[in-house]
N, C-alpha and C positions, 0 to 999 in steps of 0.2 A: 505493498500500500504506500504508496508515495507520503512521502514528508511534510508540512506546509509551514515548517520553522525558516522561516528568513524567507519564501518562495513571494508571499505577498508583498513584501517590501520590495523584491529585484521586478518583480512581473508589473508593478502596482497597476493592477486590471481592475474594473468593476463588469459586472457581469448584470447586464440589459436586456430584460425579455419582453417584451412585446411595445415597449411604448411605442419601436420603430414600424410596428406590425410585422415585424419579424419573428423567429419561433426562438431566435439565441443569437445573442452578438453581444462581441467583448468589445469596448471600449477604452482605449487606453488615455489616463488619468491625465495626459500630454493635450488631450484632444480640446479646446476650446470651450464647448460644451460643458465640461466640467470644469472649466478655471475659474474666475472670480471676475471676471472683467480685466483683470490687470495680467492674468496670463503669469500670477509670478505663483500662486498659491497650490499646490496640487496635494494628496494623495504619498506619501512618504515623505516629505519636505518636514526637517527635522522641526517641532517645533519649541520656540524661542520660550515658551511658557513651559518648560518641561521645571519636573522640578518638585518637592514636598511645598503646599502652598497652605496661608492659615484661611482655614474660612470666615466667611463676612455675617452668616448669622448663625445662631445656635444649632450644633448640630442635634446638640441632647432635645431643642426641640422640634427640627424635622425630621428625627431620625429617634425616638425613645425607646426603639425596640434590640439599638446598636448593645449589644454587653458591655458590660464593664472598664474591661481591660481595652476596648473596644475606644470609648469614649475618652481615658486617660491618654491614650497613644493622640487622641486629635487636637491638636490644637485650637482655642475657638476664643474667639477676638469680641472686645464690649462692644454694644450699637455702633454706628457709622457718626451716631452725635456726641460719641467723645473718644476717638480714638483713632491713635495712626495705624496708618493699614499698608501693610508691604505685600501687593499684590506680585503674580506669576513672573513680570519682564521684569520686579528688581525696582522699577520707578515708584516711590510713596504716592499713597492715594491721598487726601486730604487727610490731613491732622487737625486739631480739636481749632485751633489759631484757625487756618485759611480756612475752614470750612464755615469758619463763623463771617468771616469777611467773602465767602463766595453768599452764605445765604445774603448778607446786606446788602451784593451788589441785584442780585436776583432781586430785590424786593424793590431795589430802586428802579430797576427795570417797569416791575409788574406797577407801580407808583405812577411812573412817565407816560403807562400806557392807559391810565383813566380805569388799573382794572378796580381801584379802593378809590371811594370817594369821603370825604369826612371825617369816618372814625378805621381802623384799624379792623380784620376780623380778630377772632382772640387766638391767644396764643395754641390753641388746641388745635383749633381747624390750620391756623400757620402751619401746624407741624406735619396735619394729615399734606396739603398742599404741598409741601418744601421736600416732604418725608426724609423729616428730621426730627432728632428728641428736641423736646421742650426745652430744654435747656441750651440749645445752641439757638430757639428759637427767641430766648428769652433777652440774652444775650448780644445776637444781632440788634432787636429792638434796642438795646439800649445802646449799642454804637449809634442808631440813626439817630435816639432823641440829642447823646450827645452834638449828634449834626446839624440838630434843628430841623430837621424833615418830618419828626414825630413827637409828639407834645409827651409830657411826663403822663405814666403809670399812676393812675388815680384808683384807690379802693371803689369795686364795683362797677368800674368804667370802662370802655374799651379808650386805647391810645388815639388820639386827634390827628390826624396830619395837617401837618402847617404851610406844606408845600405840594400844591396839587396842579395840575398843567392846566392851563387855561382853556382847551380844547379839546377830547376826546379825538387822539389821531385816528387814523384809519389806521385794519390792518394792517397792511404791505408798506405803511411807513413807520411803525410799532417795529422796537428790533425783535431780532428772531425766537420764535417760542414756539415750541413743538410738544407736543400731549404725544403720552403715552399711555394705551387704554391695556391695562393687567387682570387677569380676573385673581392674583395675590398681588399683598405690598410688598415693598421692596427689603423688607429681612426675611419674607417666605417663599421669596424668590431663588433658584438655582444657583451655583456660584459662575460658574460658565457668567450665566446672565447677568448677576450683578458686575462680573468682571465690565461686559458690553455695556452696561445702564453706563457705570463711572466710563468707561473711554467717548460714549457717547455726549455725557456732560462737559466732559472735559474738552472735547472740538468745539462743542456746539459756543462753552464760554471764550473761548480762542476769537470764535467771528462775531463777537457781545449777544449771544444770543444763551437760551436758557432750554433744560429737561424739564418737564413735571411729569411727573408719574398718579396714574390717577388708579386705583383699583376701589370702585364703587360695588359694593355687595349685591346689585341687583345685574353683575355682567353677564351671569350666566344664565338668567333665568329664562326663561323662554318669549317673551316677548319683552326686550327691554328698550325697544324703540322708542318710547314716548318719554322716558328717563333721557335716554342717551340722547334724544333731540333739544334736552333741553339742557344738561352737561355743556355740549358743545356752542348751545348761544352764549351761557355763563362763563364758559371759559375760552375763548376766541386764542388761536393758536395758527399757527400758518400753517403746517398739517400734523399725523397724525399717524403714528404706528403702532399698528394694533397686533396684541401678543395673546397668544392663543386664543382666537378671534372666536366664536358661533358665527353659523350660518347668519343667523337675525342681522347680528351687528356687521361683517360684511357687505350683504344686500342693501342695510342701511344707506353706510356709507357709498356702495357702487351707486345707487339712487339719487344719492345725494349732489356728490360730485365735490364735498368736502375731501380735499388731497389729502391722503393717504396713504402709508404700506404696507401690507403684512406682512409681517413676521412671522411667517408658518406661511402653514399649504392654502391655497383658497379651496372653495367650497367650490364644487362644482358648477358650474355655468355662473361665477362669479367674476366678471375680467374686474381685475384691481391689482397694480402691480406689488409684488412679493417678495420676498428675500427667504430660503430655508436650506437647511438639511436636504441634502437627496435621501432621506427615508428609503424608500423601494429599490435605490440601485447603494445604499450601505450596507440594508440586510440583506439582500441579493450577493452581495460581495462576504458577506459575514457566513449563510448559507454555503455557501462555493467552498470556504474554505473547511466549514465543518463536512463535506461531503468528500474534498481530497485527503481530507484525515481517517475516512472510513466511514465516517456516522451515516445512517441509514434510516434512521426515524429522530427527527428534534424538536422539541415543544419550543414553542415562542409563547412566552407572557405579554399577554396582552391588556392593559390596563382600560379601566371601563370609566374613559376619557371623551368619546365622539369627537374625537380632533382628527385632520386627514391625514398628515402626517402617521399618526398610528396607521390608520387604514392602507398606507401606502407601503409601511414596510414589512407588514402584513402579508399584501400582494407579492412586495418582494422578495419575501422569503417562502411563501408555499408557489411560487410559477418559478422555482430556479429551470425545473423541465431538466435535471440529472435524473440518468436512470433508476430505478429502486429507493429514490428521494422521498422520504411524505413528511408534510409535517402536521404536530398533535398543536391548537390553538387554545391557549390554558388562559382563562380567562379569570384576573382578580382587581377586586374592588376598592385599589387605592393602599388599604391597612398592611398592618407586616402579618395580619391573620390571612386575611385572603392569597394574600404570594405562599407563605405555607400551604395552607389549604391547597392552590392549585397542583404544589409539588409535590403533595402528596398522595392528592387524586393520580398524575401521571404517572407516578413511581408503583402504583396498585395495579395499573394495568396489566393486562395479560402480555403483551407488548408494549414494553416502557419506554419511553428514548434514551438515548444514549446522550443527547446532551441538550441543554436549552441557553433560548437568545434571552437574552433580556433586551426590550425597547428605554426602559427606563432603568439611569443605575441605581435608584430608590429601590428595585428590584433584587439587584443583587446583594445589596446587605446581608439583608436575613437569608439569601438564600445559600451564602457559604457556611455558617456559622449553623444552621439546621441541618443542611446534609451531613457533619462532621459525627452528633450521635446517631445520626442513620447506619453509622461507618461506612459513610459511600464519600470517597478520597478523591478530590481534588486538584488533577485531573487525569488521576490515573485507572479513579473507577465512573468520572462523569464529568462530561467537557460544559465549559459555562465561557457564553463572549458576549458582552454590552455594544448593542448599537450604539450608545451615547456616553459621555463620559462626564465624569465630576471629578474634582482633586480629590475627594476623599474615599475612591477606589485605587490612591496609591498607597494607602494604607492596610487595606486586605492582601495577605499571604494565602497562595499563592499569586501575584501579579495576574488584573484582570485582563485577560483581550477587550480587545475595543476598538473605538473608532474615536478623534478625537477634532476638536476647529481651535481656532484661536482668535478669542473673543475680540484682541485689538483689529484683525484683519475683519470680522464680521461688519465691528462699528463702522471701518471704514468705508467698507461698501453699503452701510446703512444710511450715512451721509451723502456721499456718492446721489443716491437715488431720494435721497428727498432733496437734495439740490437740484436735480434735473424736476423733481417736482413742481419746486414751487418756481423755476425757470419754464412752467408752462406744458412741459411735456406730462400727458396722461398717462405713457408711457415711459418710464425711465429707458427702457434698451439695458441689452447686457445680459450675462448668463444670472437667472434667478435660482439658480439651485448652488450650493457649496457645497462643497466635496472635501469629507475630512479626510487626516490624515492617519492611518492606519496603528492600531500601537500591538505589536507581540506581544508582548504580556507572555503568561505563562496558565493558564485555566483554560487552553482547550491543547490535546493531545491528542493523536494516533489511537484510533478504536481499534480493540486485539481482534 
């Protein structure tokens, strides 16, 4: 049986099936269709963000199921509002001091836009809008008070605005403001997404603009259109980034004509610019790696999220098209118990899978500790591969095989597309699919 070790990196090939109407087609990753628009980022290229990083949010909050030994090995940082954060690339993110200055700058911009008149919103509301802690907001307001832009705080009342624009400026003449809609608050986002958001904020700040993240509770409701229209009216932005957006959200933007970029997969018949990892091709490549190692029956952990990217990954794995290869869909409800139940059901089948493909990194974390007490060793007795990556995977043993992307490179692509939208181009062009880098890892092995 051929060995997969190193072969994926040497070949740097993705297996694409059905998208061009042919049964099976191998596309070299140097193909411009899998580039980033600049032609310099491809699978197999060394990621500058290698190495162990500290998380931007509490791992104990996001993964409460991890064993105590794991949480001790993972360094967690304080919230963004009071920490100096060292990202993967080695460049420091905002420290406490310059975060206060950045918040003050953003508040000045929004005051100049005429967003607030008469009095300022309360500290709690400002903290939600700016996605920082209330202590950071308080220090920023105190600085603006010293600059005589705001009045002093008085018990039971909000700060008065002392300097107001003479008249509200039209949106196009205001400083650049980009809104990002997300189903989760900043501290609940994945680590790669946090880094991407930070790079976006830094790039927009260099252009005199800002990025505001909105995570309304109604974002994932069945019909959020009325509240969405009200939000867009109350929070005027030059353009919007839609993260993990539902079909209703996407269709509202397509109908309204508000400039936006889907940071994810578009739903069927939604004609909007988008940018995301090519999950279909990536999952197909992962299934191909397992097939070349002799695995003929593979399980795929499917989160119950209703996102097009998840459906694309399932399609890519199930339509590999190699002889005697089959895929079992293992549905899970997003909880630790759900992942464990899905694995348990699969391994008690008459013909159980010999490997599992995880769509979400969080699925890997409970899988490996659960397999050990079952006397199933990874990778000698069972192979596991993840199509997505988060830095916490670096703390697992054996090292998890999978795929990763560079958040900084992705943020640059987002900025380029936003600039094209603001220039009046309804379709920014360029490649909408991000090709990840192969992570060799040590969690997959040849099937005996």
